[in-house]
C-alpha positions as CSV (number, residue, x, y, z in Angstrom):
1,X,30.5,33.5,-98.1
2,X,32.7,34.7,-100.9
3,X,34.8,31.9,-102.5
4,X,37.0,32.9,-105.3
5,X,39.1,30.4,-107.6
6,X,41.6,31.8,-109.6
7,X,43.3,30.1,-112.8
8,X,46.8,31.7,-113.6
9,X,48.5,29.8,-116.6
10,X,46.9,26.6,-115.5
11,X,47.0,26.7,-111.7
12,X,44.5,26.9,-110.2
13,X,44.3,28.3,-106.9
14,X,41.4,28.9,-104.2
15,X,41.6,31.9,-102.0
16,X,39.6,34.0,-99.3
17,X,39.7,37.5,-101.1
18,X,38.3,40.5,-99.7
19,X,35.6,42.2,-101.7
20,X,37.7,45.3,-101.9
21,X,40.4,43.1,-103.4
22,X,38.3,41.4,-106.4
23,X,38.9,44.4,-108.7
24,X,42.6,44.0,-108.8
25,X,42.2,40.6,-109.8
26,X,39.7,41.2,-112.4
27,X,42.2,44.0,-113.9
28,X,45.1,41.1,-113.9
29,X,44.8,40.2,-117.9
30,X,46.5,36.6,-116.5
31,X,44.4,35.5,-114.0
32,X,40.5,33.4,-114.8
33,X,38.0,34.2,-111.8
34,X,35.3,32.3,-110.4
35,X,33.7,34.4,-107.7
36,X,31.2,32.2,-105.5
37,X,29.2,34.1,-103.8
38,X,26.7,32.5,-101.4
39,X,23.9,34.2,-99.4
40,X,25.1,37.5,-99.9
41,X,23.7,40.2,-97.7
42,X,22.8,43.6,-99.5
43,X,25.6,45.4,-98.1
44,X,27.9,42.7,-99.3
45,X,26.3,42.4,-102.6
46,X,26.3,46.5,-103.3
47,X,30.0,46.3,-102.3
48,X,30.8,43.4,-105.0
49,X,28.5,45.0,-107.7
50,X,30.4,48.3,-107.1
51,X,34.0,46.4,-107.8
52,X,32.6,45.4,-110.8
53,X,30.9,48.0,-111.9
54,X,27.4,46.1,-112.6
55,X,24.5,47.8,-113.9
56,X,21.7,48.5,-111.0
57,X,19.0,46.4,-112.8
58,X,21.5,43.1,-113.2
59,X,22.0,43.5,-109.2
60,X,18.2,44.3,-108.9
61,X,17.6,40.7,-110.7
62,X,20.4,38.8,-109.1
63,X,19.0,40.1,-105.6
64,X,15.4,39.5,-106.3
65,X,14.7,35.3,-106.6
66,X,12.3,33.9,-108.8
67,X,13.6,35.3,-111.9
68,X,12.9,34.0,-115.4
69,X,15.7,32.2,-117.2
70,X,17.2,34.9,-119.3
71,X,20.7,36.1,-120.8
72,X,20.9,39.7,-120.7
73,X,23.6,41.7,-122.0
74,X,25.4,44.6,-120.8
75,X,28.4,47.0,-121.2
76,X,31.2,44.4,-121.0
77,X,29.4,41.5,-119.5
78,X,26.6,39.4,-119.8
79,X,24.0,38.6,-117.2
80,X,22.9,35.3,-116.9
81,X,20.1,33.4,-115.0
82,X,19.7,29.6,-114.5
83,X,18.1,27.0,-112.3
84,X,19.5,23.4,-110.2
85,X,17.0,21.3,-109.9
86,X,16.8,18.5,-107.0
87,X,13.9,16.3,-105.8
88,X,12.5,16.9,-102.5
89,X,9.8,14.8,-100.9
90,X,9.4,13.4,-104.5
91,X,8.9,17.1,-106.0
92,X,11.3,18.7,-108.0
93,X,12.5,22.0,-106.6
94,X,14.7,24.2,-108.3
95,X,17.0,27.0,-106.9
96,X,18.4,30.2,-108.6
97,X,21.6,31.0,-109.5
98,X,22.3,34.0,-111.0
99,X,25.6,34.5,-113.3
100,X,27.6,38.0,-114.1
101,X,30.1,36.8,-117.0
102,X,32.7,39.4,-117.9
103,X,36.3,39.2,-120.2
104,X,38.2,36.8,-117.4
105,X,35.8,36.5,-114.6
106,X,32.4,34.4,-113.9
107,X,30.7,35.6,-110.6
108,X,27.8,33.3,-109.0
109,X,25.3,34.5,-106.9
110,X,23.1,32.1,-105.2
111,X,21.4,31.0,-101.7
112,X,22.7,27.9,-99.5
113,X,25.6,25.7,-101.1
114,X,24.2,24.0,-103.9
115,X,26.2,20.6,-104.2
116,X,26.9,20.8,-108.0
117,X,28.5,23.8,-107.7
118,X,31.3,22.3,-105.6
119,X,31.3,19.2,-108.1
120,X,31.6,21.7,-110.7
121,X,34.7,23.3,-109.0
122,X,36.2,20.1,-108.8
123,X,35.7,19.3,-112.7
124,X,36.9,22.6,-113.5
125,X,40.0,22.1,-111.1
126,X,40.8,18.2,-113.3
127,X,40.4,20.4,-116.7
128,X,42.3,23.7,-116.2
129,X,45.6,22.3,-116.8
130,X,44.3,21.8,-120.7
131,X,45.1,25.3,-122.4
132,X,41.8,25.3,-124.9
133,X,39.8,24.9,-121.1
134,X,41.4,28.4,-119.6
135,X,39.1,30.3,-120.8
136,X,35.7,32.0,-119.5
137,X,33.6,30.3,-121.9
138,X,34.8,26.9,-121.1
139,X,34.0,27.5,-117.4
140,X,31.0,28.6,-118.1
141,X,29.7,25.6,-120.3
142,X,31.5,23.6,-117.2
143,X,29.0,24.6,-114.8
144,X,25.7,24.7,-117.1
145,X,26.5,21.1,-118.3
146,X,27.0,20.0,-114.7
147,X,23.7,21.6,-113.9
148,X,22.2,20.4,-117.0
149,X,23.4,16.8,-116.1
150,X,21.4,16.9,-113.0
151,X,18.5,17.4,-114.5
152,X,18.0,13.9,-115.6
153,X,18.1,12.4,-112.5
154,X,14.9,14.9,-111.2
155,X,13.5,13.3,-114.6
156,X,13.7,9.8,-114.0
157,X,12.5,10.3,-110.3
158,X,9.2,11.5,-111.8
159,X,9.0,8.7,-114.4
160,X,8.9,6.2,-111.6
161,X,6.4,7.7,-109.7
162,X,4.4,7.6,-113.2
163,X,5.2,4.1,-113.7
164,X,3.9,3.5,-110.0
165,X,0.8,5.5,-110.6
166,X,0.2,3.5,-113.6
167,X,0.1,0.5,-111.4
168,X,-2.1,2.0,-109.4
169,X,-4.8,2.7,-111.8
170,X,-5.9,-0.5,-112.0
171,X,-5.6,-1.4,-108.3
172,X,-8.2,1.0,-107.0
173,X,-7.9,4.0,-105.0
174,X,-9.5,6.7,-107.5
175,X,-9.4,9.2,-105.2
176,X,-6.3,9.1,-104.3
177,X,-4.6,8.5,-107.7
178,X,-6.5,11.5,-109.1
179,X,-5.0,13.6,-106.7
180,X,-1.5,11.9,-107.0
181,X,-1.7,12.8,-111.1
182,X,-2.5,16.5,-110.7
183,X,0.4,16.5,-108.4
184,X,2.8,15.2,-110.8
185,X,1.2,17.4,-114.0
186,X,1.9,20.0,-111.7
187,X,5.1,18.9,-111.0
188,X,5.8,18.6,-114.6
189,X,5.0,22.1,-115.4
190,X,7.0,23.5,-113.0
191,X,10.0,21.6,-114.1
192,X,8.9,23.3,-118.1
193,X,8.4,26.5,-116.8
194,X,12.1,26.2,-115.9
195,X,14.1,24.1,-118.9
196,X,11.8,25.7,-121.8
197,X,13.3,29.3,-121.1
198,X,16.7,27.8,-120.3
199,X,16.5,26.4,-124.0
200,X,15.8,29.7,-125.5
201,X,18.8,31.2,-123.5
202,X,20.8,27.8,-124.9
203,X,19.6,28.5,-128.5
204,X,21.3,32.0,-128.2
205,X,24.1,30.9,-126.6
206,X,25.0,28.3,-129.7
207,X,23.9,30.7,-132.0
208,X,27.1,31.3,-134.8
209,X,25.8,34.2,-136.3
210,X,26.2,36.4,-133.2
211,X,28.6,34.4,-130.8
212,X,28.5,35.1,-127.2
213,X,31.9,32.9,-127.0
214,X,34.8,32.1,-128.7
215,X,33.3,29.8,-131.4
216,X,36.0,27.0,-130.4
217,X,33.6,26.6,-127.3
218,X,30.1,26.9,-129.4
219,X,30.2,23.0,-129.7
220,X,30.3,22.2,-125.8
221,X,27.3,24.7,-125.4
222,X,25.5,23.0,-128.3
223,X,25.7,19.6,-125.8
224,X,24.2,21.6,-123.2
225,X,21.5,22.4,-125.4
226,X,20.7,18.9,-126.7
227,X,20.7,17.8,-123.1
228,X,18.3,20.3,-122.2
229,X,15.9,19.4,-125.6
230,X,16.1,15.9,-124.3
231,X,14.8,17.3,-120.8
232,X,11.9,19.1,-122.3
233,X,11.1,16.3,-124.6
234,X,11.0,14.2,-121.9
235,X,8.7,16.6,-119.9
236,X,6.2,16.7,-122.4
237,X,6.0,13.4,-123.1
238,X,5.6,12.7,-119.3
239,X,2.5,15.2,-119.3
240,X,1.3,13.4,-122.0
241,X,1.3,10.0,-120.4
242,X,0.1,11.6,-117.4
243,X,-3.1,13.0,-119.2
244,X,-3.7,9.6,-120.8
245,X,-3.1,8.1,-117.3
246,X,-5.9,10.6,-116.1
247,X,-8.3,9.7,-118.6
248,X,-7.9,5.8,-117.7
249,X,-8.3,6.6,-114.0
250,X,-11.5,8.1,-115.2
251,X,-12.5,5.3,-117.7
252,X,-11.8,2.8,-114.7
253,X,-13.7,4.5,-112.3
254,X,-16.7,4.4,-114.5
255,X,-16.2,1.0,-115.3
256,X,-16.3,-0.1,-111.5
257,X,-19.5,2.3,-110.9
258,X,-20.7,0.4,-114.0
259,X,-20.1,-3.2,-112.0
260,X,-21.4,-1.7,-108.7
261,X,-24.8,-0.7,-110.6
262,X,-24.9,-4.1,-112.7
263,X,-24.8,-6.1,-109.4
264,X,-27.3,-3.8,-107.8
265,X,-29.7,-4.1,-110.6
266,X,-29.5,-7.6,-110.6
267,X,-30.1,-8.3,-106.7
268,X,-32.5,-5.9,-107.0
269,X,-34.7,-7.9,-109.6
270,X,-33.9,-11.2,-107.9
271,X,-35.5,-9.3,-104.9
272,X,-38.3,-7.9,-106.7
273,X,-39.2,-11.2,-108.2
274,X,-39.2,-13.0,-105.1
275,X,-40.9,-10.2,-103.4
276,X,-43.9,-10.2,-105.8
277,X,-44.9,-13.8,-105.5
278,X,-44.6,-13.2,-101.5
279,X,-46.8,-10.2,-101.9
280,X,-49.6,-11.6,-104.0
281,X,-50.1,-14.5,-101.6
282,X,-49.8,-12.0,-98.6
283,X,-52.9,-10.1,-99.7
284,X,-55.4,-12.3,-98.0
285,X,-58.7,-11.8,-100.0
286,X,-61.3,-14.2,-99.3
287,X,-61.8,-15.8,-103.3
288,X,-58.0,-17.2,-103.2
289,X,-58.0,-21.0,-103.8
290,X,-54.4,-21.2,-103.0
291,X,-55.1,-20.1,-99.6
292,X,-56.8,-23.5,-98.9
293,X,-54.3,-25.5,-100.6
294,X,-52.2,-27.9,-98.3
295,X,-49.1,-27.5,-100.5
296,X,-49.4,-23.5,-101.1
297,X,-47.0,-22.3,-98.8
298,X,-44.3,-25.2,-99.6
299,X,-44.9,-24.4,-103.4
300,X,-45.0,-20.7,-102.9
301,X,-41.6,-21.0,-101.5
302,X,-40.5,-23.4,-103.9
303,X,-41.6,-21.1,-106.6
304,X,-39.5,-18.2,-104.8
305,X,-36.3,-20.3,-104.6
306,X,-36.4,-21.6,-108.3
307,X,-36.7,-17.9,-109.5
308,X,-34.4,-16.7,-107.7
309,X,-31.9,-19.5,-108.6
310,X,-32.8,-18.9,-112.3
311,X,-32.5,-15.1,-112.4
312,X,-28.9,-15.6,-110.2
313,X,-27.8,-18.5,-113.1
314,X,-28.8,-16.1,-115.6
315,X,-27.3,-12.6,-114.4
316,X,-24.0,-14.6,-113.6
317,X,-23.9,-15.8,-117.0
318,X,-24.2,-12.6,-118.5
319,X,-21.6,-11.6,-116.2
320,X,-23.4,-8.7,-114.2
321,X,-22.8,-10.7,-111.0
């Protein structure tokens, strides 16, 4: 599906244009185009690439998924890879969007229909009447800003899971808790693999010594760069928190194991002491005066009870039971 939004002197128009007719719109200097391509077939994309004259390497990167976020410069246009993020079943999931950025057009290529692009299209339509906003640089900023803003709910969702996990650490369930810690660490690693290269991309976009866009738009990209830095710092912080949570979970596991060992040791000593008395008077040797004693049996039982109670009180006093 190909959706074309055209800005002609502050008037936004959404049109369904055949791929063969896009080159005529690109040749119109008064038109600013946003060409959004969803789920393109190889033939459709080859046709679009021919209309715009894209380099085969850029076309290959756009067709193949799982590219690293990057910004490549070609003759007359830039090729940009960026990712959206959303929570799916508690785990962050990234979706790749390829940008072809020319003098008066932006083409986005992606799978499916990311909600952030429709929201961005509405924002652009609301602001397109302002003269300073009718530039390719501002259009790209609008898209990137919406994408990066959606990172924060994802990070907040992960933070809530970490808070719940920290409560579980002191409530037991070590095996499940440890598994959850490693799952969250893997999720944060996936997020960092996306935002860290994007930080480098934004750093290149905000460079004033070799500006990619008009210097007047650089301040907007600085805002996006600051947001990505906040996300990166949050990811690093939460990874450190998870490392500390893992150490705390292992410490709590060792603590609970020590408590169990102390209890087992205490009861073993009590039973061994009582068994010692019972073993001595269970040997039945002939020369054992206590065997002829009338009160020998009650005295032995009383001795075992007193010894057991004394040891029980001692172990409770030293917090072994």
